[in-house]
MARMARSE-798749 format. One record per residue (C-alpha): z, x, y; residue number from 1. Coordinates in pm, 1 decimal, padded with zeros to 6 digits. Each point is the difference from the previous one (the first is absolute). Layout:
N
((Z,X,Y),NUM),
...
***
This chain:
616
((05192.8,-01641.7,04768.5),1),
((00235.7,-00269.3,-00098.6),2),
((00121.4,-00234.9,00270.1),3),
((00340.6,00089.4,00151.1),4),
((00285.4,-00173.9,-00147.2),5),
((-00184.8,-00078.0,-00320.7),6),
((00218.8,-00033.3,-00310.2),7),
((00032.0,00322.9,-00198.4),8),
((-00157.8,-00169.2,-00302.2),9),
((-00309.2,-00078.7,00200.5),10),
((-00024.6,00343.9,00148.5),11),
((-00016.8,00132.8,-00355.3),12),
((-00266.2,-00250.2,-00102.2),13),
((-00197.2,00059.8,00309.4),14),
((00012.0,00381.9,-00037.5),15),
((-00097.6,-00018.6,-00368.5),16),
((-00293.9,-00228.0,00051.0),17),
((-00117.5,00188.1,00317.4),18),
((00004.9,00321.2,-00207.4),19),
((-00196.4,-00166.0,-00275.3),20),
((-00262.7,-00149.9,00225.7),21),
((-00033.4,00329.9,00198.7),22),
((-00044.1,00209.8,-00305.6),23),
((-00363.3,-00094.0,-00084.3),24),
((-00137.5,00359.6,00025.0),25),
((-00274.6,-00106.8,00234.1),26),
((-00163.1,-00243.8,-00221.2),27),
((-00019.2,-00377.5,-00004.9),28),
((00241.5,-00174.4,-00241.5),29),
((-00140.5,-00193.6,-00287.9),30),
((00022.0,-00379.2,00028.4),31),
((00238.2,-00030.5,-00290.2),32),
((00232.7,00263.6,00145.1),33),
((-00002.2,-00140.2,00356.5),34),
((00071.3,-00356.2,-00135.9),35),
((00303.6,00137.6,-00183.2),36),
((00123.9,00176.9,00310.3),37),
((-00032.4,-00314.9,00210.0),38),
((00179.9,-00209.0,-00255.8),39),
((00275.6,00263.6,-00031.4),40),
((00057.3,00012.6,00372.9),41),
((00042.4,-00382.9,00005.6),42),
((00223.0,-00014.5,-00301.0),43),
((00213.4,00282.2,00106.7),44),
((00036.9,-00153.6,00349.9),45),
((00107.4,-00323.9,-00144.5),46),
((00248.8,00159.1,-00244.0),47),
((00155.6,00241.6,00253.5),48),
((00036.6,-00204.2,00320.8),49),
((00148.3,-00347.9,00009.2),50),
((-00153.1,-00041.7,00346.4),51),
((-00370.9,-00050.9,-00084.3),52),
((-00145.6,-00001.0,00352.2),53),
((-00014.3,00389.0,00028.7),54),
((-00149.9,00017.9,-00362.9),55),
((-00252.1,-00265.2,00074.8),56),
((-00109.9,00171.3,00322.6),57),
((-00055.5,00331.3,-00183.3),58),
((-00178.0,-00172.9,-00287.3),59),
((-00212.2,-00187.1,00258.8),60),
((-00105.5,00323.0,00169.1),61),
((-00071.4,00165.7,-00330.6),62),
((-00215.7,-00279.5,-00142.0),63),
((-00182.8,-00051.4,00326.9),64),
((-00114.5,00366.6,-00000.4),65),
((-00073.4,00004.8,-00372.0),66),
((-00371.4,00072.4,-00102.6),67),
((00052.4,-00235.5,-00287.0),68),
((-00063.6,-00375.3,00080.1),69),
((00313.8,-00199.5,-00046.5),70),
((00063.0,-00377.5,00020.3),71),
((00351.7,-00152.3,-00011.1),72),
((00028.4,-00340.6,-00145.8),73),
((00253.2,-00283.0,-00039.0),74),
((00129.5,-00133.1,-00334.8),75),
((-00304.1,-00215.8,-00018.8),76),
((-00237.1,00299.2,00037.0),77),
((-00108.2,-00106.7,00344.2),78),
((-00060.6,00303.1,00228.5),79),
((00244.8,00025.7,00292.1),80),
((-00083.3,00353.5,00115.9),81),
((-00300.7,00240.1,-00048.6),82),
((-00029.4,00355.3,00136.4),83),
((-00274.3,00148.5,00188.1),84),
((-00143.0,00195.2,-00296.3),85),
((-00046.8,-00322.3,-00199.1),86),
((-00174.8,-00173.7,00298.2),87),
((-00236.3,00303.5,00042.1),88),
((-00067.4,00017.4,-00369.0),89),
((-00091.1,-00366.6,-00017.1),90),
((-00200.8,00001.9,00326.2),91),
((00226.2,-00245.7,00184.8),92),
((00295.4,-00009.9,00239.1),93),
((00332.9,00008.3,-00201.9),94),
((00118.5,-00313.8,00173.3),95),
((-00276.4,-00197.1,-00161.4),96),
((00138.9,00068.1,-00336.5),97),
((00342.8,-00163.7,00071.8),98),
((00032.3,-00335.6,-00165.2),99),
((-00250.9,00073.6,-00276.9),100),
((00116.9,00029.5,-00343.9),101),
((-00049.5,00328.3,-00188.5),102),
((-00244.4,-00146.1,-00262.4),103),
((-00212.7,-00133.5,00286.3),104),
((-00103.7,00362.1,00075.0),105),
((-00192.5,00027.4,-00325.3),106),
((-00375.2,00004.7,00046.4),107),
((-00108.9,-00170.2,-00317.4),108),
((00166.0,-00267.3,-00216.8),109),
((00084.6,00275.3,-00255.1),110),
((00187.7,00209.0,00261.2),111),
((00179.1,-00313.7,00126.0),112),
((00128.7,-00070.1,-00343.6),113),
((00114.1,00356.4,-00056.4),114),
((00194.9,-00003.7,00318.7),115),
((00151.9,-00337.7,-00073.9),116),
((00108.6,00112.4,-00355.6),117),
((00136.2,00320.1,00132.4),118),
((00206.5,-00181.6,00268.0),119),
((00129.7,-00243.5,-00268.0),120),
((00116.0,00282.2,-00226.5),121),
((00160.5,00174.9,00290.5),122),
((00202.0,-00298.5,00124.0),123),
((00094.4,-00147.6,-00336.2),124),
((00026.6,00306.2,-00226.4),125),
((00060.9,00274.5,00265.5),126),
((-00288.0,00204.9,-00146.7),127),
((-00190.5,00199.4,00274.0),128),
((-00376.3,00010.5,-00040.2),129),
((-00139.5,00330.9,-00107.0),130),
((-00285.7,00129.7,00221.9),131),
((-00303.4,-00207.9,-00048.0),132),
((-00349.3,00028.8,00148.4),133),
((-00146.6,-00311.0,00135.7),134),
((-00206.9,-00150.3,00279.0),135),
((00171.2,-00130.1,00311.3),136),
((-00173.1,-00187.2,00288.5),137),
((-00123.4,00214.5,00281.5),138),
((-00039.3,-00151.6,00342.6),139),
((-00352.9,00151.4,00060.0),140),
((-00125.9,00145.9,-00325.4),141),
((00077.8,-00293.3,-00227.1),142),
((00189.3,00182.6,-00274.3),143),
((00181.7,00338.4,-00040.6),144),
((00115.5,00171.7,-00316.0),145),
((00371.5,00091.2,00031.6),146),
((00296.7,00114.7,-00213.2),147),
((00281.2,-00271.2,00015.8),148),
((00361.6,00025.5,-00086.3),149),
((00225.3,-00300.9,00011.5),150),
((00390.1,00066.5,00008.2),151),
((00298.3,-00144.7,00175.2),152),
((00277.7,00101.9,00244.1),153),
((00357.1,-00133.9,-00015.1),154),
((00069.7,-00276.8,00239.0),155),
((00303.0,-00044.9,00243.3),156),
((00182.7,-00215.2,-00250.7),157),
((00142.2,00145.6,-00323.2),158),
((-00264.8,-00047.6,-00284.4),159),
((-00289.5,-00099.8,00222.4),160),
((-00326.0,00185.0,00025.0),161),
((-00327.1,-00026.9,00186.6),162),
((-00357.4,00093.0,-00112.7),163),
((-00159.3,00309.1,00145.6),164),
((-00380.1,00064.7,-00033.5),165),
((-00122.5,00354.0,00041.3),166),
((-00366.3,00070.3,00020.0),167),
((-00196.0,00328.4,00009.6),168),
((-00376.4,00042.3,00071.9),169),
((-00185.8,00065.1,-00339.4),170),
((-00351.4,-00100.7,00115.2),171),
((-00162.2,00355.0,00014.7),172),
((00178.4,00108.1,-00317.5),173),
((-00112.0,-00312.5,-00173.6),174),
((-00359.8,00023.6,00114.2),175),
((-00010.3,00363.6,-00101.6),176),
((00135.3,-00082.7,-00335.9),177),
((-00253.1,-00277.0,-00036.9),178),
((-00278.1,00243.5,00102.4),179),
((00114.2,00255.1,-00257.4),180),
((00023.7,-00272.7,-00265.4),181),
((-00344.6,-00112.9,00088.6),182),
((-00128.8,00363.6,-00028.1),183),
((00162.4,00030.0,-00336.0),184),
((-00180.6,-00287.8,-00144.3),185),
((-00330.7,00005.3,00174.4),186),
((-00300.3,00232.6,00001.7),187),
((-00011.2,00180.2,00337.4),188),
((-00388.5,00017.6,-00005.4),189),
((-00094.6,-00363.3,-00078.4),190),
((00327.0,-00181.7,00084.0),191),
((-00011.7,-00163.3,-00345.2),192),
((00305.7,-00007.6,-00222.3),193),
((00027.4,00323.3,-00211.5),194),
((00056.9,00045.6,-00374.9),195),
((00379.2,-00042.0,00035.1),196),
((-00031.2,-00333.4,00185.4),197),
((-00271.7,-00110.2,-00241.3),198),
((00221.2,00066.0,-00295.3),199),
((00283.4,-00195.7,00152.1),200),
((-00236.7,-00288.0,00076.4),201),
((-00132.1,-00003.3,-00361.3),202),
((00349.9,-00005.3,-00138.9),203),
((00096.5,-00301.8,00228.2),204),
((-00315.6,-00183.3,-00086.3),205),
((00075.4,00039.9,-00369.8),206),
((00361.1,-00118.3,00041.3),207),
((-00114.9,-00350.7,00109.0),208),
((-00107.1,-00321.3,-00172.1),209),
((-00173.3,00088.1,-00331.1),210),
((-00244.7,-00303.6,00036.1),211),
((-00210.6,00179.5,00261.8),212),
((-00286.4,00247.8,-00030.0),213),
((00010.2,00362.6,00124.5),214),
((-00301.0,00218.8,00066.7),215),
((00002.6,00367.4,00044.7),216),
((-00319.8,00184.1,00134.9),217),
((-00033.5,00366.4,00022.5),218),
((-00285.6,00135.9,00206.9),219),
((-00129.1,00349.2,00038.9),220),
((-00267.9,00119.1,00258.9),221),
((-00287.4,00154.0,-00190.2),222),
((-00099.3,00351.1,00099.6),223),
((00240.3,00012.3,00284.5),224),
((00017.5,00386.7,-00021.6),225),
((-00369.6,-00000.1,00114.2),226),
((00095.8,-00176.9,00321.1),227),
((00298.4,00214.9,00053.8),228),
((-00166.6,00338.1,-00059.9),229),
((-00341.3,-00107.4,00152.1),230),
((00115.3,-00152.8,00318.9),231),
((00350.7,00136.6,00041.1),232),
((00359.0,-00131.7,-00066.9),233),
((00003.5,-00174.2,00336.7),234),
((-00285.3,-00221.0,-00094.6),235),
((00150.9,-00049.8,-00341.7),236),
((00306.2,-00129.7,00159.1),237),
((-00192.3,-00246.1,00203.0),238),
((-00182.7,-00111.9,-00319.0),239),
((00329.7,-00067.2,-00166.9),240),
((00129.8,-00198.4,00298.6),241),
((-00324.5,-00203.1,-00020.6),242),
((00043.7,-00062.6,-00379.5),243),
((00364.8,-00115.5,00066.2),244),
((-00118.8,-00249.7,00272.7),245),
((-00284.0,-00146.1,-00222.4),246),
((00245.3,-00041.6,-00287.5),247),
((00259.7,-00172.1,00213.5),248),
((-00267.9,-00226.3,00139.3),249),
((-00097.2,-00118.4,-00354.8),250),
((00341.7,-00019.5,-00177.9),251),
((00256.0,-00049.7,00273.2),252),
((00122.1,-00355.0,00026.6),253),
((-00149.7,-00103.2,-00338.8),254),
((00239.8,-00067.5,-00298.0),255),
((00270.8,00188.9,00185.4),256),
((-00229.2,00300.9,-00001.9),257),
((00111.4,00337.0,00099.4),258),
((-00189.5,00331.0,00020.6),259),
((00142.2,00353.4,-00040.9),260),
((-00122.4,00357.6,00015.2),261),
((00126.5,00177.5,-00310.3),262),
((-00153.8,00344.6,00044.6),263),
((-00286.1,00178.8,00176.8),264),
((-00287.1,-00238.0,-00068.0),265),
((00195.0,-00238.3,-00227.7),266),
((00103.4,-00359.0,00104.7),267),
((00156.7,-00283.7,-00169.0),268),
((00010.2,-00380.3,00045.0),269),
((00263.2,-00236.8,-00127.6),270),
((-00048.5,-00373.2,-00032.5),271),
((00225.3,-00269.5,-00108.8),272),
((-00031.0,-00374.8,-00046.6),273),
((-00226.0,-00245.7,-00174.8),274),
((-00347.7,00149.1,-00057.2),275),
((-00237.3,00091.3,-00281.7),276),
((-00153.5,00336.2,-00084.4),277),
((-00349.5,-00111.5,00139.7),278),
((00168.3,-00071.2,00331.1),279),
((00150.4,00339.8,00011.7),280),
((-00335.2,00158.3,-00106.9),281),
((-00175.4,-00188.7,00286.0),282),
((00247.4,00155.5,00254.0),283),
((-00044.1,00346.2,-00148.5),284),
((-00392.6,-00034.0,00016.3),285),
((00030.8,-00114.4,00361.6),286),
((00210.6,00307.3,00080.7),287),
((-00244.5,00234.4,-00171.7),288),
((-00288.2,-00152.1,00198.3),289),
((00193.6,00037.7,00321.9),290),
((00064.5,00369.1,-00071.1),291),
((-00367.1,00068.0,-00053.6),292),
((-00083.0,-00115.3,00363.2),293),
((-00016.5,00312.5,00203.7),294),
((00240.9,00080.9,00284.6),295),
((-00137.0,00236.4,00268.3),296),
((00205.4,00312.4,00077.3),297),
((-00146.2,00280.6,00210.8),298),
((-00350.2,-00125.6,-00036.5),299),
((00030.8,-00047.6,-00387.5),300),
((-00023.8,-00326.5,-00159.5),301),
((00248.4,00050.9,-00283.2),302),
((00030.8,-00257.5,-00284.3),303),
((00210.6,00056.2,-00308.4),304),
((-00000.4,-00137.9,-00346.6),305),
((00319.3,-00054.1,-00197.8),306),
((00097.0,-00051.0,-00369.0),307),
((00258.8,-00274.5,-00087.7),308),
((00217.1,-00070.7,-00285.6),309),
((00136.2,-00347.3,-00020.2),310),
((00296.6,-00153.4,-00200.7),311),
((00080.2,-00373.8,-00004.9),312),
((00277.6,-00130.4,-00204.9),313),
((00306.9,-00240.3,00025.3),314),
((00308.7,00140.4,00177.7),315),
((00200.9,-00021.8,-00307.4),316),
((-00233.5,00219.3,-00211.6),317),
((00132.1,00359.5,00022.0),318),
((00168.9,00207.7,00243.5),319),
((-00127.4,00214.1,00287.5),320),
((-00079.3,00305.0,-00221.9),321),
((-00221.4,-00208.7,-00215.3),322),
((-00179.5,-00136.0,00298.1),323),
((-00055.4,00327.2,00168.2),324),
((-00125.3,00159.7,-00322.0),325),
((-00241.1,-00283.6,-00059.0),326),
((-00144.9,00025.1,00345.5),327),
((-00041.0,00384.4,-00035.2),328),
((-00191.8,-00049.3,-00324.7),329),
((-00226.7,-00265.8,00138.3),330),
((-00068.1,00233.1,00304.2),331),
((-00072.1,00292.5,-00239.2),332),
((-00251.7,-00211.5,-00184.1),333),
((-00169.7,-00113.7,00312.7),334),
((-00053.7,00368.1,00099.0),335),
((-00115.0,00085.6,-00346.8),336),
((-00256.1,-00282.0,00017.9),337),
((-00169.2,00148.5,00304.8),338),
((00226.5,-00070.6,00290.0),339),
((-00072.4,-00243.7,00289.0),340),
((00107.2,-00296.0,-00216.9),341),
((00309.2,-00184.4,-00124.4),342),
((00146.5,-00023.1,-00346.4),343),
((00244.1,-00270.3,-00123.5),344),
((00279.2,00123.1,-00234.7),345),
((-00077.9,-00114.8,-00366.3),346),
((00308.8,00011.6,-00225.2),347),
((-00208.8,00007.3,-00318.4),348),
((-00208.0,00296.4,00130.1),349),
((00327.0,00159.7,00098.8),350),
((00133.6,-00019.5,-00344.3),351),
((-00296.2,00167.4,-00154.7),352),
((00017.2,00269.1,00257.5),353),
((00358.3,00064.9,-00071.3),354),
((-00091.6,00065.4,-00355.1),355),
((-00272.9,00239.9,00111.5),356),
((00234.4,00180.6,00241.7),357),
((00259.5,00034.9,-00278.4),358),
((-00270.3,00159.9,-00212.6),359),
((-00082.4,00240.1,00273.7),360),
((00363.6,00095.5,00052.9),361),
((00029.4,00134.9,-00358.4),362),
((-00319.2,00214.0,-00023.6),363),
((00186.0,00325.3,00065.1),364),
((00248.4,-00067.6,-00304.3),365),
((-00298.6,-00123.7,-00226.1),366),
((-00187.8,00332.5,00064.5),367),
((00315.8,00205.0,-00077.2),368),
((00070.1,-00224.8,-00305.1),369),
((-00345.9,00067.5,-00146.1),370),
((-00128.2,-00349.0,00034.8),371),
((-00344.6,00105.9,00130.9),372),
((-00292.8,00106.9,-00226.8),373),
((-00360.8,00092.1,00054.6),374),
((-00271.0,-00262.8,-00063.4),375),
((-00366.6,00113.4,-00023.9),376),
((-00350.6,-00126.7,00072.6),377),
((-00272.0,00179.0,-00182.0),378),
((-00331.2,00077.9,00161.6),379),
((-00287.9,00043.1,-00246.3),380),
((-00350.6,00161.6,00048.0),381),
((-00253.9,-00292.0,00010.2),382),
((-00264.6,00210.4,-00169.6),383),
((00241.9,00055.7,-00286.6),384),
((00290.5,-00239.7,00007.5),385),
((00159.2,00193.9,-00275.7),386),
((00077.6,00276.7,00243.2),387),
((00290.6,-00013.0,00247.2),388),
((-00081.1,00117.7,00345.7),389),
((00346.4,-00026.5,00147.7),390),
((00323.4,-00194.7,-00040.4),391),
((00161.0,-00176.6,00295.2),392),
((00376.6,00026.1,-00008.6),393),
((00226.4,-00252.0,00155.1),394),
((00368.0,-00122.1,-00016.0),395),
((00157.8,-00272.8,-00199.1),396),
((00360.7,-00117.8,00033.9),397),
((00162.0,-00100.6,-00334.1),398),
((00269.6,-00218.1,00168.8),399),
((00288.2,-00087.5,-00235.4),400),
((00013.0,-00367.3,00113.5),401),
((-00356.7,-00071.7,00137.2),402),
((-00213.9,00188.4,-00250.7),403),
((-00294.5,00215.3,00084.7),404),
((-00085.9,00002.0,00378.5),405),
((-00330.8,00144.3,00130.6),406),
((-00009.3,00216.8,00303.7),407),
((-00122.3,-00267.1,00234.2),408),
((00331.7,-00184.9,-00066.7),409),
((00230.9,00277.1,00110.2),410),
((-00203.3,00243.7,00214.1),411),
((00018.0,-00214.6,00314.6),412),
((00379.2,-00017.5,-00047.4),413),
((00007.5,00379.5,-00056.0),414),
((-00170.1,00044.0,00333.7),415),
((00274.2,-00211.5,00163.4),416),
((00285.8,00190.7,-00158.4),417),
((-00155.9,00346.6,00043.2),418),
((-00052.3,00052.8,-00378.0),419),
((-00375.4,00068.0,-00002.6),420),
((00037.2,00369.5,00029.9),421),
((00243.6,00038.6,-00305.1),422),
((-00228.1,-00237.4,-00195.9),423),
((-00314.7,00190.5,00101.5),424),
((00167.5,00339.2,-00090.1),425),
((00095.3,-00131.0,-00336.9),426),
((-00344.9,-00153.7,-00059.7),427),
((-00171.5,00334.0,00081.9),428),
((00236.7,00207.4,-00215.1),429),
((-00028.5,-00227.9,-00300.9),430),
((-00377.9,-00037.4,00034.0),431),
((-00046.5,00387.5,00006.1),432),
((00243.1,00037.3,-00302.3),433),
((-00209.4,-00254.6,-00193.4),434),
((-00332.4,00182.1,00106.2),435),
((00152.8,00335.1,-00131.0),436),
((00092.9,-00171.8,-00333.2),437),
((-00356.8,-00137.9,-00041.2),438),
((-00158.8,00337.3,00069.7),439),
((00227.9,00172.8,-00245.7),440),
((-00078.8,-00262.3,-00269.8),441),
((-00370.8,-00091.9,00071.0),442),
((-00133.9,00311.4,00187.2),443),
((-00330.1,-00069.9,00188.1),444),
((00004.6,-00366.7,-00111.5),445),
((00302.2,-00064.8,00209.7),446),
((-00074.0,-00224.3,00313.5),447),
((00093.1,00084.5,00357.6),448),
((00283.7,-00202.4,00147.9),449),
((-00054.0,-00199.3,00315.0),450),
((00297.1,-00094.7,00217.7),451),
((00018.1,-00215.1,00302.4),452),
((00285.2,00122.2,00214.3),453),
((00204.6,-00224.8,00229.4),454),
((-00098.8,00054.9,00363.2),455),
((00346.8,00135.6,00079.2),456),
((-00032.7,00263.4,-00251.9),457),
((-00364.2,00072.4,00094.8),458),
((00112.6,00106.9,00358.3),459),
((00304.6,00183.6,-00126.8),460),
((-00018.1,00363.6,00137.7),461),
((00129.0,00116.2,-00332.2),462),
((-00278.1,-00166.2,-00203.5),463),
((-00209.6,00311.1,-00060.8),464),
((00299.0,00201.4,-00105.2),465),
((00123.6,-00274.8,-00230.9),466),
((-00349.2,-00031.1,-00172.0),467),
((-00039.8,00377.5,-00039.9),468),
((00347.9,00026.4,-00148.0),469),
((-00064.9,-00262.5,-00258.2),470),
((-00350.6,00140.2,-00092.1),471),
((00162.1,00345.7,-00044.8),472),
((00284.9,-00148.9,-00193.6),473),
((-00228.6,-00152.3,-00259.2),474),
((-00261.0,00285.9,00016.4),475),
((-00276.6,-00233.8,00113.7),476),
((-00305.2,00068.3,00210.4),477),
((-00019.2,-00197.6,00328.6),478),
((-00332.5,-00154.4,-00134.4),479),
((00203.8,-00197.3,-00250.7),480),
((00141.9,-00215.9,00274.6),481),
((-00189.6,-00274.0,00194.7),482),
((00162.1,-00148.8,00306.3),483),
((-00125.0,-00338.6,00105.5),484),
((00011.7,-00157.1,00352.6),485),
((-00180.5,-00276.0,00185.8),486),
((-00129.5,-00100.0,00344.3),487),
((00336.0,-00130.5,00114.1),488),
((00171.3,00338.2,-00063.4),489),
((-00282.8,00207.4,00162.4),490),
((-00019.7,-00206.8,00309.7),491),
((00372.9,-00101.8,00031.7),492),
((00222.1,00122.0,00276.7),493),
((00099.5,00296.5,-00223.6),494),
((-00350.5,00052.5,-00135.0),495),
((-00048.0,00351.8,00145.7),496),
((00314.1,00119.0,-00169.3),497),
((-00128.9,-00135.4,-00337.8),498),
((-00337.0,00168.8,00043.6),499),
((00179.2,00332.7,00093.5),500),
((00193.1,00002.5,-00326.2),501),
((-00293.5,-00109.8,-00209.7),502),
((-00219.9,00273.8,00157.3),503),
((00227.2,00261.1,-00110.6),504),
((00038.8,-00141.5,-00350.3),505),
((-00380.2,-00008.9,-00030.4),506),
((-00018.6,00366.2,00093.1),507),
((00246.1,00064.3,-00291.7),508),
((-00245.0,-00199.9,-00225.5),509),
((00153.2,-00341.5,-00025.6),510),
((-00259.9,-00277.4,-00004.4),511),
((00006.4,-00260.2,00281.8),512),
((-00101.0,-00361.0,-00089.7),513),
((-00080.4,-00267.7,00271.2),514),
((00001.9,-00372.2,-00097.1),515),
((-00279.6,-00183.2,00202.7),516),
((-00135.3,-00350.5,00018.2),517),
((-00331.7,00059.7,00201.6),518),
((-00206.1,00219.3,00192.9),519),
((00238.0,00027.4,00303.8),520),
((00269.3,00142.1,-00221.7),521),
((-00245.0,00253.7,-00160.3),522),
((-00108.5,00118.1,00340.7),523),
((00369.3,00103.1,00078.7),524),
((-00061.5,00303.0,-00224.6),525),
((-00262.1,00182.0,00204.0),526),
((00128.4,-00140.3,00334.6),527),
((00355.1,00148.1,-00048.8),528),
((-00109.1,00277.2,-00234.6),529),
((00223.9,-00129.6,-00270.3),530),
((00053.0,00247.5,-00300.2),531),
((-00103.8,-00278.8,-00245.6),532),
((-00177.0,00061.8,-00335.3),533),
((00029.2,-00344.5,-00153.7),534),
((-00044.4,-00347.0,00141.4),535),
((00105.2,-00321.2,-00190.7),536),
((-00167.0,-00333.5,00080.8),537),
((00244.3,-00290.1,00023.8),538),
((-00009.7,-00367.4,00090.7),539),
((-00302.3,-00222.3,00073.2),540),
((-00268.3,00267.5,-00070.0),541),
((00135.3,00025.8,-00366.4),542),
((00077.2,-00374.2,-00038.1),543),
((-00357.3,-00087.2,00096.6),544),
((-00132.9,00137.6,-00320.7),545),
((00257.5,-00169.3,-00227.7),546),
((-00223.9,-00285.8,-00096.5),547),
((-00363.5,00105.6,00072.5),548),
((-00212.3,00197.3,00247.5),549),
((-00067.5,-00141.2,00345.6),550),
((-00283.4,00196.0,00175.3),551),
((00189.0,00052.0,00326.3),552),
((00321.4,00105.3,-00193.6),553),
((-00203.9,00239.7,-00213.5),554),
((-00176.9,00150.8,00311.6),555),
((00346.3,00052.3,00164.0),556),
((00135.0,00176.4,-00295.5),557),
((-00312.7,00212.2,-00035.8),558),
((00038.4,00112.0,00361.0),559),
((00356.1,00095.3,-00055.4),560),
((-00082.0,00204.0,-00309.5),561),
((-00290.6,00167.0,00170.2),562),
((00214.6,00092.7,00305.7),563),
((00275.9,00136.0,-00226.4),564),
((-00254.5,00225.2,-00176.7),565),
((-00114.9,00123.3,00336.6),566),
((00354.7,00098.4,00079.2),567),
((00038.7,00158.2,-00341.3),568),
((00270.4,-00241.1,-00109.3),569),
((00077.1,-00144.8,-00349.6),570),
((00017.5,-00373.4,00013.6),571),
((00213.6,-00234.2,-00214.1),572),
((00123.6,-00352.6,00004.0),573),
((00329.1,-00188.9,-00056.1),574),
((00070.1,-00357.4,-00103.8),575),
((-00278.5,-00021.4,-00246.4),576),
((00068.7,-00293.5,-00240.7),577),
((-00273.8,-00012.0,-00250.3),578),
((-00230.9,00233.3,-00185.3),579),
((-00313.2,-00167.7,00142.2),580),
((00128.6,00053.4,00338.5),581),
((00069.5,00367.3,-00088.0),582),
((-00356.0,00046.9,-00129.2),583),
((-00147.1,-00151.4,00321.4),584),
((00193.7,00247.6,00201.9),585),
((-00107.4,00282.9,-00223.4),586),
((-00369.6,-00098.0,00031.7),587),
((00021.7,00033.8,00380.6),588),
((00167.7,00335.5,00002.2),589),
((00389.4,-00048.8,-00030.8),590),
((00128.2,00284.2,-00215.5),591),
((00343.8,-00125.6,-00102.4),592),
((00217.5,-00305.2,00011.7),593),
((00339.7,-00159.8,-00092.4),594),
((00121.8,-00339.9,-00040.5),595),
((00061.4,-00257.3,-00274.0),596),
((-00322.7,00087.2,-00186.6),597),
((00185.5,00304.7,-00109.9),598),
((00377.5,-00083.2,00047.4),599),
((00192.8,-00158.0,00294.9),600),
((00286.1,00241.9,-00061.1),601),
((00145.0,00233.5,-00278.2),602),
((00338.6,00148.9,-00054.3),603),
((00055.2,00364.8,-00066.2),604),
((-00037.9,-00043.6,-00380.9),605),
((-00296.8,-00220.7,00030.0),606),
((-00188.6,00228.4,00231.1),607),
((00078.4,00305.2,-00240.2),608),
((-00158.2,-00208.8,-00272.7),609),
((-00300.2,-00077.4,00231.5),610),
((-00053.2,00358.8,00088.3),611),
((00021.6,00109.3,-00360.5),612),
((-00256.2,-00264.4,-00111.2),613),
((-00231.6,00095.2,00276.9),614),
((00045.6,00369.2,-00069.3),615),
((-00115.0,-00053.5,-00352.8),616),
***
């Protein structure tokens, strides 16, 4: 209630502000709103009532009970009064704040400067300070995060004004924001910076002095899935924490080194300063050695190996995308080379690889545009070299810019791009079409065609149907087709699927051929009950007879031939270079052979002429 006898203007002001302060709907007022209310009361009181004493009394009561810390200062910025809330906030009695200047409340030199500049702008330009977050000294805890506003109140003389400092507690909010920010840029499992933070650090490192070196190391834990699946995700998490600790112990504090976790078992290291590639490699080798040392978890001594890709270059050479790509390529090469090792990025090798990858990317278009053709290797009967036993069919790419490319130049790329199945289907279809043409033209003199299918097609569930459709389409018996495989395909991770398909095809009449290099390969046939009718000797056992006959080499060959006869297999050889070598093989029981002594390769027209000559 307004005091009795109060001026009508003051009554209206009091009622208006009482209603405003009372109408908070049961919630605390925000700091900015409460500040405006307090300033409004004071300014209204000054304007409305010439006698300032009642207005000052009301303002005093209001600011004393305010939850916002308030300090009133003189024209020099020296505190003359502080309310209870400010003393409580700063951990001291309000009276101890009197006589101190507003800037002296800052906790750091930076905070002192900000308060001094804000006070100067307020007093000289009349510009209030927008709410700023800073550290003020706390009597017991050292420093406290607060939100500060600097404004002024009109003085008792016209045109005069005095600074007012209003302070609200922001410590818990600030700490929460800091915690959330930390979580956003750190991996929760290892506590290392995450991929986002690492990307920011990389950009910052590349933005500096171009005269320094920068090194980026990508590391992947080898076979981490075995640990995770075998011992459980909990153990896997502890192993990753151990990896993070070991990497930090090696790299942190060296060349501004920082370690980050990028993905599940992928880590990255960033170094910057003056160093050489050998120095970086030495650190990486030390880290790899540390990782191998076992850590004991639940009674298990667990050591891990890792593969690492390393890039070292001047800061000015390329942007972050180039650096990241180079590290990925180096890591990929390390894994391809057998894992548990490092690989340094090689720009020249990368340039060559880019050319290869460009080649692999256009295989699909080349197949559609008719750039592939069949290339043949004839196999002759050694007892009568004028008779063809079979023709091995393969692929050649007639590249418009690079010329003729053999299959070993593009098949590995086709495996990467998923084009082995389309290429294998085309090879099979064209080979059987050529076989049908030979049979129509040469009759019984036409040779069988032998095809080595890419592994991905050999395990395709539709392989049997595909081959049967092609045989029927060209009116060919299944016996006209020979399918070649080797030890790697039979014993590989999908070997059982290869054997299942080949067993069905053998039942249809197709002839299975196994390439062997010794007795161990030959014994796969009875051990796995392979439906094989032909074996082809390859490698050292054939090369040994190129220039003569060593007794042990001949004995080994004769044992292979004798064992093949026991298994009722027909035995041939590949890679035969000369006629004398072919004759030695014939004398010791080899029935057929192919190689440069006949022809290294033949095009479609050349093989037609060869078949015609042999047929006559």
